[in-house]
N, C-alpha and C positions, 0 to 999 in steps of 0.2 A: 209795385208792392206785391201784387199777386204772383208775378213771376218769381220774385225773390222768395216768397213763402213756398211756392211749389218746388223750387230748387233745393231749399233747405230741407223740406220734407223728404224729397227723393234721396238726398245725401244721408239723412238719418236712417232711412229704411235700408239703404245699401249697406251702411255700417252694421246694422243689426243682423242682416243676412250673413255678412262676413263673420261676425262673432258667433252666430249660430253654427255655421259650418265648421269653425275652429273648435267649438265645444264638442260637436259630434265627432270630429276627428280625434280629439283627446280621449273621449269616452271609448271609442273603438280601439285605440292603442292600449288603454288601460285594461279593457276586457280581454284583448289578445294576450297581454302580458300575464294576466291572472290565469287565463286558460293554459298558457305555456308553463307557468309555474306549477299549476295543479297537475299537468301532464308529467312534468319533471319529477314532482313528488310521488305521483303514482308509479312512474317508472322506477324511482329510487327504492320503493318498497319491494321491488322484484330484482334488486341489484345487490351483488356482493362486491364491495370496493376492495381492490387488491393493492396493498402497499408493500414496498420492498425495503427491508433492512439489510442492505448488502454492503459489507465492509465494516470499518471501525465505527463504533458509536461515538459521535461527536456533536458539536453544536449544529452543524448542517443537517445531520440525520435527525436530531431532536426537532429542529424547526420543520423539517419536511413531514415527519410523522404527526406532530401536533396539528399542523395545518391540514393534513390529510384526514385526521379524525374529526376535525371541525367541519370540513367539507362534507364528510359522510353524515354527520349529524344534521346539517342544513338540508342535505338531499334526502334525509330520512331513509338511508340505506338499510337493508335488512341486517347485514353483518359487515364487518371489516375483516378481511383476511390479511394478516401481517406475515409475509413470507420472510423468513430469517435465515441469514448466512453471515455470521459475524464472529470474529475472534474476541470481541469485548470492546471496551472503550472507556470513556471518561465517566466517573461516578456521577457527576452533576448532570450530564446529559442523560444518563440512564434513568436517574430519578425523575427528571422532567418527563420522559416518555412514560414511565410507570404512572406518574400522577395523571397524565392525560388518559391513559387506558382505564384507570380506576374511576375517573370522572366521566367517562364516555357513556352516553345513553344508548349507544349502538354496541352490541356485543362484539368482542374482538376474538378472533380465532388465530392464535399464533401457530405458524406452520413452518417447521424447519425443513426447508426444501431448496433446491432439488437434491437428488441423491449425491452424497459426498459433502453436503453442507454441515455446518455445526452451529450450535448456540452456546458458545463458550463464554465464561465470565459474565459480563453484563447481559448477554443473550439469555443466560439461564434465569436471571432475575425477571427479565421481561416475559419469558415463557411462563414462569410461575404466576405472574401478575395477570395474565390474559384469562378471559372467561373460559376458553377451551384451548388446551395445549395438544398439539399434534406434531408428528414427525413423519418424514418420508423414510423408506428403507435406506440403510447404509448412511445414516446420519448419526450425530452424537451431540451430547450436551454435557455441561459440568465445568470443572476447573474454575470455580467461582471465587477463589481466594483473591483478595485485593492485591494486585501486583505492585501497587505504589508503595507497599510496605517494605519492599526490599528488592524488587525487580523480578522475583520469581516466587511461586508459592512454596510453603514449607513442605519438605519432603517427609512422608511418614516413615517411622522407624520399621525395621523388619520384625516380624513376629518371632516369638521365642522358638517356634517349631522350625524356623528356617524357610518356611514356604512363603512364596509371594502372596500377598493378600489379593483377593479378587476385587476389582474396582467397585466400590460402593457396597461390597458384601458384608456379611456378618464377621468375617475373619479379618477385616481391615484393621490394621494396627492404629493406635491412636496417633494423632499428629504430634510432631515435635512442639514443645512449648514455645510460646512467643518470645522473641528476643528481648523486648522491653515493654514498658507500660503503654507506650503509644501504639505499638503493634497489637497488643492485647485489646486495647480499647477499640481499635478499628475493626478487628476480627469479630469481637463480641457484638459490635454495632451491626456489622454485615449479617451475622448469624441471626440476630433478633429481627432484622428486616426481612430476610428471606423466609424465616419461620412464620412471620406474620402473614406474608403472602400465601404460604402453603396452607395455613389455617383458614384463610379467607376462601380459597378455592378448593379445600378438601383434598389436598395432595400430600405426598410423603414429606413430612417436615424433617424427619430424622436424616433421610438421605440428603436433603437440602443443606442441613448443617454440615454433613461430611463434605459436600461439595465446596463449602467455604473453608472449613478447618483443614482438610487434607487434600483439597483439589481433586476430589473424586469425579469420575466421568462415567457416563453410561451410553451404550448404543441405544438405538430406537427400541429394539425388542426388550432389552433389560429395563429401559425406562417405563415401558408399558407394563411389564410384569411387576414392577415395584411401585406402581401407582404414582409415578412422577409425571406422566402425561396421560391424556385421556384416550387417544386413539392413534393408529398408524394408517396413513393414506398414501396411495401411489402417486396421485396427482390432484389437481384442484377439483375437478368434477367428483372424484372419489371422496375427497375431503368433505365437500358439501353434502354428498349423499350420506356419509357416515355420521355427520354432525346433525343431520335432520332429526328432529324429535327430542333432542337433548334439552334438559332444563338447566338454565344457568341463572345466577343471581346478578342482576344489573341494578346497581344502587341498592335499594331496599326491596326490590320486587323480583319475583321469580318469573323468568321469561322462557317460554318454550321456543326453540329455534325451528324455523321452517326454511331450510336452506336448500333442499333438493331442487335442482333445476333452475337455480337463480342465475341471472345473467351476470357474467364477470366483467367488471369495469376496472381496467388497469389504470392506476394513477402514477405516472412516472415522475421522477424528480424534475422540477422546472428549472429555468435559468437561475432563479434566485438560490435554489438549493445548490446547484453546481458552482455558482460563484462563491457562495459561503463556504463550500467545501474546499475551494482552492485557497481563499484568502485566510481561512482559519488555520492554515499551516503556520506554526510559529516562526519558521524560518522565512517564509514569504512576508509575514507581518513585520518582522524585524527589518527585512530589506526595504519594504515600503516606508517604514519609519525613518530609516537612514536616508533614503532618497528624498523624503520630505525635509529632513533637517538640512541636507546639503543643498537642496533647492532654495530654501530660505537663506542659507548662508551666501550663495551666489547672488541672490537677489539683493541682499544687504550690501554685498561688495560692489555690485554694479546696479544701482537703483535705476529703474526705468526699463530694464531689459524684459520684464514681465513674464516671459516664458518660464524661466527657472522658478519664479515665485508661484505662478499658477500651478505648475506641475508639482512643486514641492508641497503646496497646501493640499492638493487633491490626494497625493500619496500619503501625506501625514494623517489626514482624516480617515482614509481607508484603513491604514495600518492601526490607528487607534481603535476603530470599530472592530477590526479583526481580533485585536488583543482583548477587547472587552468581552468577547464571546468565549474566551478561554479561561481555565482556572488559573488565576495568577496569584503570585505572592506579593504582599504589600512592599516588602523590601526590594524585590526585583523591579517593580514598577517605579518606586522612588529613585532607585539608582539609575534606571534608564532615563527618567525625566531629568534628574540632576546632570547626568552626562550630556544630554542634549542641550540643556541650558548653558552649561560651561563652554561647550563648543561654539554655540552662538555668541556667547559673551566674549570669546576670543576675538571676534570681528570688531566689536565696539571698543574693547579695552585690550589692545595688543599687549600681552605680558611675556613676549618672547617665548611662547609655547607652554607656559606654566598652566594656564587655564585649559588649553587644548589637551595637553597630556592628562591632566586630571579628569577632564570630561571623557576622554577615550577609555581610561581605566574604569571609571564609574559605569560607563555604558557597557563595557564587556562584562563586568561583574554582575550588573543587572540582567544582562541577556542570559547568563548562566543560571541565575536564580529565578528567572521570570515565570516559567510555567511550573505549576505545582502538580506534577504527575511524572511517573516513570514509564508511561506508555511509550514504546519506541517511536510510534508515529507522531508523537507530540513533543519529542525531545528536540532541543535546539542543537543544530549541527555545530560541532567544534570548528571544523574548517571555515564555516561561515563566520563564526565569532572571531576567528583569527584574521580573516579577510577584512572584517569591519574594523578590527583594531589597527591593522596596517594602514587601511585607507584613512582612518581618523588621524593617526600619527603623521601620515604623509601630508594631509591637509593642514595639520597644525604646524609642521615644519615649513610648509610653503607660506603660510600666513606670517609666521615669524620672520622668514627671510625677507618677505616683501616689506614688513614693518621696519626691519633694520635698514634695508636699502632706502626706503623713503626717509628714514631719519638721517642718514648720511648724505642724502642728495642735497644739492644747493637749493636755497629758497628761490622760487621763481615767481612768486606772486605776493602781493601785499606790500606794505611800507618797508618791511625788513628786506625785501628783494632789492631796494635801492641802495643799501649800504655797500660802499665800495665803488659805486658807479659815479661817472663824471656828470656834472651839471653845468649849464651855461648861466652865467650871472646876467640877469636882466636889468637889475638896478641895485645900487648898494649905497647905503649911507651909514657911516660909522662902522658898527659891528653887526649890522643886520641889513637885510634887503630881500630881494626875490630872485629865485633861480628857476630855470626850466629843466625838468627831469622827467623821463618817461612820458613825454608829450604833455605834461601838465605844468602849471605854474605853482610853485611852492614858496612859502615863507621860509627864510633861512637865517641862521646866525653864524658868525664866524669871525675871523681876524679882520682888523681894519686894513684899509688899503686896497680892497677889492674894488673893481670897477666893472661897469657894463661891458659885456663881451668877453670877460675873463672866464677861464675854465676852473671849476672847483671840484673837489672830491667829497662825496657825502660820507660822513663819519658815523652818524647816528640819527635817530628819528625819535622825537617826542611828540606824540599826537600827530598834528599836521605841520609841525615845524621841524625842518631839517638842520642838523649841525654839519657845517662844511668847513673844509680847509682848502688853502690854495693848492692847486695842482703843481707838483714839483716839476713836471715835464713842460709846463707852460711858462710864460714869462713871469718873473717875480712880481708880486703885487706892488703897486705904487705906494710910496710913503708920502704922507701929507706934508706940504711946505710949511 
């Protein structure tokens, strides 16, 4: 008993020692993590996070910039430098970026750079929304007319003097009137939006309106002279030095920037941004959608092959995700879904091509109406739509041909396949008996006079009973005495 008690006590003591060691290890890890986090925050206050808006403003760009601003907030960075070189982009993505800038507790310095860059269209709105607006030499901004209203901005009329107006100057002629009420509403909405941003940041609101109504543009020097931007800087260190000491409004508070000598931290687009930039191309999204539909069609045609079904499901989901990130029209989405459903229905209900042709037409019309923008980078390619139409019609004709061939082919299975075949009489009494056909024993009815061993021809089948007649090529049936 004493030995048992001693062993139990020793085991409990060992367990307590192990738990104490584990607790100390956890405390050490927690303290190290806290110290690392504090160090990271301390470093963040001496850091300027650099984000790049390079290329068309779209869903991938908006996702990258919004996540970059969130990371800068968590890191407690001193400022965010948004380096801009863009021809414009989608209105919805632009507004998402501006919402993130306006809500950011970290000041944002928009910087049009390097030399030769531009902040056109959507880039002008983003520049106006930023806490500090800066440009490098040999850069420009403006041309902020919504191009989705007709493909190109309205061209201002020539002044009465015959002289060409200076871009954004006092002699600029008034823009041509909008073509319709829809264009007028969109332009007035854009004007009100950019003027509100100009009022928020104390910048030139009248020129901002000209940039929207008459597509006015300015060089860096002209923009600084007209109070469109705050400063001109040669490079990032020069930008941080010139921004130092400026007072900006962040939320409801006035904040003095201390940017001189900050450490630059470049945050490049990650794999998620690059992938989203690739798949949000509407042409690739449509191709993924079609691969998905055809993969499911082949899986339904050959159940159990697995690979077409798995590949089709993956492509279909990626295509739908890509389309969900684009500005879509409800009519285009409905037509694409209807076309896909009709093409799949052709497999289950062969209509000699009627459903398939209707599905192809619906899919093509939906693809043409799908994306609600006239940005060239987001237009659906007509050759791609034509290729989809040809492939869909070819698939429909193939399915129709297979359906007709299977309908004309002789029946090779089931009771109906026995009709016209010979059967051997096993036993016969009166007008009924049993025969052997297709390796099985069947109940049969037929003429009297048949006997075991005779050959009969199957005329029809009712359930599990066959109707037979005497085989003309065999000996005639016996007549009863």
